[in-house]
Wavefront OBJ file of the C-alpha trace (Angstrom):
o trace
v -62.748 39.562 -25.946
v -65.351 39.015 -28.650
v -62.941 40.351 -31.287
v -60.340 37.781 -30.213
v -62.903 34.955 -30.534
v -63.815 36.139 -34.029
v -60.134 36.232 -35.001
v -59.684 32.671 -33.662
v -62.754 31.523 -35.597
v -61.417 33.237 -38.725
v -58.008 31.588 -38.304
v -59.598 28.156 -37.754
v -61.801 28.532 -40.838
v -58.895 29.707 -43.001
v -56.729 26.848 -41.747
v -59.496 24.350 -42.572
v -59.915 25.830 -46.056
v -56.168 25.726 -46.648
v -55.931 22.080 -45.562
v -58.941 21.131 -47.703
v -56.654 21.250 -50.768
v -55.550 17.744 -49.749
v -58.980 16.479 -50.754
v -57.700 16.770 -54.336
v -54.806 14.340 -53.755
v -56.971 11.192 -54.237
v -58.126 12.568 -57.591
v -54.522 12.770 -58.777
v -53.861 9.302 -57.352
v -56.829 8.040 -59.380
v -55.352 9.582 -62.517
v -52.078 7.732 -61.836
v -54.126 4.509 -61.697
v -55.656 5.618 -65.018
v -52.150 5.875 -66.509
v -51.442 2.347 -65.294
v -54.678 1.121 -66.938
v -53.610 2.786 -70.188
v -50.278 1.001 -69.882
v -52.115 -2.323 -69.615
v -54.225 -1.467 -72.676
v -51.090 -0.343 -74.557
v -49.432 -3.685 -73.711
v -52.502 -5.591 -74.848
v -52.641 -3.704 -78.162
v -48.897 -4.119 -78.725
v -48.900 -7.847 -77.926
v -51.892 -8.382 -80.243
v -50.298 -6.304 -83.000
v -46.747 -7.710 -82.914
v -47.380 -11.337 -84.017
v -49.517 -10.148 -86.954
v -47.051 -7.550 -88.245
v -46.187 -9.551 -91.371
v -49.818 -10.429 -92.107
v -51.013 -6.808 -92.039
v -50.910 -4.511 -95.018
v -49.400 -1.036 -94.591
v -52.786 0.580 -93.906
v -53.466 -1.767 -90.959
v -49.938 -1.290 -89.616
v -50.409 2.484 -89.638
v -53.817 2.150 -87.978
v -52.378 -0.056 -85.226
v -49.485 2.352 -84.667
v -51.969 5.249 -84.478
v -53.814 3.382 -81.708
v -50.519 3.117 -79.789
v -49.757 6.807 -80.377
v -53.272 7.708 -79.245
v -52.850 5.774 -75.986
v -49.439 7.388 -75.440
v -50.825 10.906 -75.949
v -53.641 10.276 -73.479
v -51.105 8.952 -70.929
v -48.907 12.044 -71.488
v -51.947 14.254 -70.987
v -52.794 12.526 -67.715
v -49.207 12.862 -66.504
v -49.168 16.595 -67.257
v -52.464 17.014 -65.398
v -51.212 14.988 -62.416
v -47.912 16.862 -62.032
v -49.161 20.340 -62.852
v -52.464 20.021 -61.063
v -50.922 18.589 -57.922
v -48.233 21.290 -57.791
v -50.726 24.065 -58.605
v -53.532 23.063 -56.259
v -52.148 20.736 -53.569
v -48.436 20.917 -52.783
v -45.006 21.248 -54.376
v -43.315 17.989 -55.339
v -40.001 18.072 -53.490
v -37.551 16.411 -55.835
v -35.775 19.460 -57.240
v -32.364 17.805 -57.240
v -33.430 14.579 -58.958
v -31.505 14.114 -62.203
v -34.567 12.780 -64.058
v -36.940 15.581 -63.052
v -38.661 16.823 -66.247
v -37.584 20.381 -67.098
v -41.184 21.614 -67.353
v -42.187 20.258 -63.940
v -42.932 23.031 -61.480
v -42.959 25.605 -64.278
v -46.372 24.867 -65.799
v -48.959 27.190 -64.292
v -52.720 26.837 -64.684
v -52.728 28.917 -67.873
v -50.029 26.778 -69.502
v -51.816 23.649 -68.279
v -54.937 24.680 -70.208
v -52.883 25.250 -73.361
v -51.127 21.862 -72.998
v -54.499 20.239 -72.351
v -55.985 21.687 -75.524
v -52.845 20.818 -77.498
v -53.145 17.195 -76.385
v -56.879 17.091 -77.106
v -56.302 18.496 -80.604
v -53.541 15.925 -81.237
v -55.757 13.059 -80.010
v -58.677 14.332 -82.082
v -56.393 14.642 -85.119
v -55.273 11.043 -84.742
v -58.877 9.875 -84.484
v -59.682 11.881 -87.616
v -56.684 10.406 -89.454
v -57.804 6.882 -88.501
v -61.298 7.675 -89.819
v -59.892 9.002 -93.098
v -57.812 5.856 -93.493
v -60.996 3.794 -93.102
v -63.157 6.259 -95.042
v -65.297 3.466 -96.523
v -66.519 2.556 -93.021
v -67.957 6.060 -92.410
v -70.807 8.026 -93.900
v -70.216 11.559 -95.144
v -72.241 12.847 -92.198
v -70.076 10.944 -89.671
v -66.887 12.264 -91.285
v -68.362 15.764 -91.283
v -69.051 15.513 -87.557
v -65.514 14.279 -86.875
v -64.065 17.221 -88.811
v -66.427 19.672 -87.072
v -65.477 18.350 -83.635
v -61.769 18.543 -84.493
v -62.141 22.124 -85.749
v -64.070 23.013 -82.590
v -61.159 21.776 -80.482
v -58.694 23.759 -82.599
v -60.726 26.982 -82.401
v -61.301 26.541 -78.646
v -57.572 26.015 -78.091
v -56.710 29.084 -80.143
v -59.260 31.185 -78.231
v -57.851 30.016 -74.887
v -54.324 30.839 -76.046
v -55.466 34.280 -77.246
v -57.264 35.000 -73.952
v -54.179 33.977 -71.973
v -51.988 36.197 -74.138
v -54.313 39.186 -73.632
v -54.431 38.494 -69.892
v -50.620 38.281 -69.681
v -50.270 41.554 -71.606
v -52.777 43.252 -69.282
v -50.835 42.047 -66.223
v -47.597 43.325 -67.769
v -49.139 46.746 -68.425
v -50.508 46.884 -64.869
v -47.057 46.038 -63.495
v -45.432 48.716 -65.663
v -48.007 51.318 -64.566
v -47.438 50.312 -60.944
v -43.677 50.739 -61.347
v -44.040 54.128 -63.034
v -46.434 55.271 -60.278
v -43.874 54.228 -57.649
v -41.155 56.192 -59.472
v -43.366 59.298 -59.644
v -44.251 59.065 -55.953
v -40.606 58.500 -55.047
v -39.526 61.441 -57.209
v -42.189 63.696 -55.663
v -41.198 62.691 -52.134
v -37.504 63.293 -52.749
v -38.235 66.629 -54.413
v -40.149 68.028 -51.443
l 1 2 3 4 5 6 7 8 9 10 11 12 13 14 15 16 17 18 19 20 21 22 23 24 25 26 27 28 29 30 31 32 33 34 35 36 37 38 39 40 41 42 43 44 45 46 47 48 49 50 51 52 53 54 55 56 57 58 59 60 61 62 63 64 65 66 67 68 69 70 71 72 73 74 75 76 77 78 79 80 81 82 83 84 85 86 87 88 89 90 91 92 93 94 95 96 97 98 99 100 101 102 103 104 105 106 107 108 109 110 111 112 113 114 115 116 117 118 119 120 121 122 123 124 125 126 127 128 129 130 131 132 133 134 135 136 137 138 139 140 141 142 143 144 145 146 147 148 149 150 151 152 153 154 155 156 157 158 159 160 161 162 163 164 165 166 167 168 169 170 171 172 173 174 175 176 177 178 179 180 181 182 183 184 185 186 187 188 189 190 191 192 193
């Protein structure tokens, strides 16, 4: 009788833990609101930029476009995190037959999410660095040095994450191959006896 009560308690606890994944859903909803806020900021920047297009020199036009690209990259990053994170940690998004479903949706695992995250961060950092170089007179050598160092840190971190994921994937592949060869040996030994 006591064993049955422990099993029931175990089942209840496991069910509660499994359902607790839904606590993450508001986080992803908040990130969707963040995308909307970026859209508002993008609209504000675009509306401010457009009437002055003929008054700006090429340098200012490029800087303004880089701001728009920067906002777009951050929005893309948030969207990747929302879709991939929700599907990885909360629940599958059931729209498999929708004609506009992005091809990567449902295929990005946590490892690929980290790589995409670092790729986006490096791109955003690179744009910030490019903007600083275009306004080099507004920065001290020390400030530019820090911007370059931070950008290089992101690049190296991304490369290290990619390398670790590659090593991990190779180790899993080797383990699977060893497991298969062990099964074949066992099967061969059992059929031979």
